[in-house]
N, C-alpha and C positions, 0 to 999 in steps of 0.2 A: 504494500500500500504506500502511495506517495505520502510524504510528510504532511502536505497541505490537506489531503483527504483524511489522514489520521486526526489532525487537529480539528477538522470540521466535524468528524464523528464524535469526538470527545466533547467538544463545545456544544454540539447539538443535544447530547444527553444532559450535560450540566445546566444548560439554559432552560431545560424543561423541569427544573427542580420543584417548581410550584405544583406540578402535576404528579410528582412522586407520591405514592400512597403511604406516606409516613404519618405516624401519630406520636406527638403533635406535628403539625405542618412545619416544614423548614422555614427559617427566617432569613437565611443568607445563601448565596450561591455556593454550592459545594466546591471543594478543591481536591484535586488528585494529589495524593502524598507519595505513593510508590506503586511500582509494578509488582504484583504478587506472583503472577504466573504468565508466561508467554509460551504457549504450546504450539503445536503444528497447525491448529485450526482456530484457536481463539486466545485472547489476552484478557487477564483479570487485573483490575486496578483497585487499590484501596482509596476510598473517597471519604472525606470528613466534611461535616456541615453542622451548623447550629440550628437548634429548634428553640422553642420557648424556654426550655429548662436546662439544656446542656449541649455539649458537642458530641455528635454521634458518628459512628463509622458505617460505611456501606460498601458494596462491591459493584463496580461497573465492569461488565463483561461484554466483549464485542468480538465479532468474527474478524479474523485476519484476512483481509483481501489484498491481492487477488488469489490467495491460497485456495486450493480445492478442498472443500469440506470432506473429511474422512468419516465423520459421524453420520447419524441419520438426519432427517430433516429438522430444521430449527423449529418449525411448527409442532412437530411431534415431541421434541424435547420440552417445549413450553407446556403442552397439554399434559405430559406426564408429571412435570414439576407441580402444576396446579393440583392435579389429582393427589399427588403424594403430600403436598403441603396441607391439604385438608385433614390428613392423618398425622401431621407433625413430622413427616419424614423427609421433607425437602425445604429449602429456604423459601421465604415469601418473596414473590416477585413484586417489586414496588413500582417499577416503570418498565415499559416494553416498547420497542420499535421493531416491528417485523421486517420492514423494508431494509433497515440498517443491520438487522440481526444483532441487536444489542439489547441489554437489559440491565436494570439496577436491582439488586437483591439485598436482603438483610445480611449484615455481617455476623458471622458465627465464629465462635472460638475454635481453635484447634482441639481435636478430640482428646489429646493426651493418651495415656495408656487405655487400650480397649480390651475388655475381658472377653474371653471365649463366649461366655453366656450372652453378653451384650451383642456380639456380632451375630450369633445365631438368632437372637430375638429381632435384630434389624432385618435380616434376610427374610425371616418368616413374615414380618410385617409388610415388607415390600411385595412378597409373593401373594399376600392376602388382599392386595389392592384389586379393585374390579379390573378384569382383563379387557379394558376398553381401547387400548392402543392398537395401531396396525401391527401385524406380525413382523418379527425379525426374519427377513429373507436372507439367509446365510449365503445362498448361491449368488445373489445380487451383490452382496458385500465382497465376496471373493472376486467377482468380475470387476467390481469398481476399483478395488485395490490393485488388481492386475493391470487395469488400463492406466491408472494414475502412475503406477511405477514405471510402465513402459514409456509414458509421456515424459517422465523424469530422466529417461535415458538408460534405464536398466535393461539388460538383455533378458529375453524370455528364459534363457537357460539358468538364470539366477533366481527365477521365481517359481512358484508352484502353480501349475496350470489349473484354472478353475474347472476344467473338463475332466480332470483325473477321476477315474471310476471310484477310487477309494473315497474321495471327497463327496461324490454324489451319494454313495451308499451311506456314509456317515451322516450326512445332512438328512437323508430320508429316515434314518433310524431316530434321530432327535425329533423330527417332525411327527413321529408316531405317538409321542406322549402328549398328555393334556397340557396346553400352554398356560402360563401364568404371567403376571407382570414382572419383568426382570429389569434390573439396573444395568447389568452387563459390564460394569466397570467399578466395582466396589473395592478399589485399592485403598491403602491407608491415607493417601493425600485427599481422597474424595469423601472422607468421613469427618464431620465436625460435631460440635455439641451445641445444643440450645439448653441452657441450664445444665441438667445432668443427663439429658437424653441425647442419643446419637441421631444425627441428621445426615443424609447423603446429599452431596452436591454433584455437579457435572453429570447431568442426566442425558447427555447427547447420544448415548448408545441405548437408551432405555426403549423397550418394546415388549410386546407380548411374545413369549417364546418359551424355549426349553429351560426348565429350572436346572437341569444338569449342566447346560452350557453356562448359565449364570454362575453355578458353583465353580466351573472350570476357570472362568475369568477371575473370580474372587480368589481362589486358592493360588493362582499364579502370582497374585500380588501380596500374598501372605505366606511366604515359603516355610514359616515355622509351623503352619497348620497341617495336620494330616488330612488330606483331601477326603478320603473315604469316611473317616470318623466324623468329620465336620458335616459332610453332605448328608450322611445318615441322620444326624441329629437335626439338621435344618429342614430336610425334606420329609422325614418321617416315612410314612407308608408309600410315598411316591418314589423312594430311593431305589435305584437300580445300579449295581456295581458295574455292569457292562456299559450302560449308558453314560455313566460318569467317566469311565476309561475312554470311551469314544469321544466324549465332549472335551476331555483334557487334551487329547492328541489332535482333535480337529481344531481346537483353539490355537494350539501351537503352530499349525500350518497357516491358519488365518493371520496370526500375529506376525509370522515371517513376512508375508506380503504387505501387511500394514506398515511395518518398519521400513520396507523398501519404498512404499508409497509416500511415507512421511519424511523420507530422507534421513532416517536415523539408523544407527547400527543395530542389527538384531540382537536382542538379549540372549537368544538361544544359541548354543554353541554347536548344535547339530546342523548338518547340511540339509537342504530341501529333500534330497533323496532319502535320508535317514528318517526325517519327520514323516514322510509318506509311508515308509516301511513300518514304522511304529503304529501309524493309524491303521494300516491294513491288518496288522496283527490283532487288532481289537475287534475286527468285524467277523 
């Protein structure tokens, strides 16, 4: 994004402060104090402003243009955040601009240490949300990352082809289970606290989908957790050891292409061929 466009986007959000759904209403134009996160698809800024009683903090988040979004649609993320916020599971959206793909949300404290029981309860609460969102189409995500990675100059030999039979079979297996609302990115940085309760942020991959795939994405971000034990406790009677193994290795292949599309070094040390072989062994 050009600097002038970035300034325009930020100023547009700050100038709308009287329309922010804060209680009480802000009395001064907010100021950006620091960049909290600048990822492949969006940037989050810490903003402070005065109301009638005190100085408060907020988060301004906007899409990085002209970067190609790697998450799902912005509209879908907003719909899921609003649904989850009704249950206290997501930040409150205070201001929104669909055209600019930007929002202001409440500021939440870092989670600090998260207990095993708290994390299980958070997953169960998210999965209990009404499954009103569009379904997660894993095949489309594979194809999207494949195309973006090629556009970035990566050779097809360095990627995992979305047409691989093992991928198609694994996706079909996960689509056979009853779908639930999934966050699909519950890594430690995406968990905050409101008072003592855990709250999830960054819902850009949220969708209705496989609970086992949601477990795979979570356990990848919490390497100290035993995936089988955690998934059994979180999913209860829905748990399937085979589906969990399929989901874990399917996510590893998807994550490989995601890193190539995002221009980041893959965190996985295995080659694409090895990742596919491990997936095939689960089927």
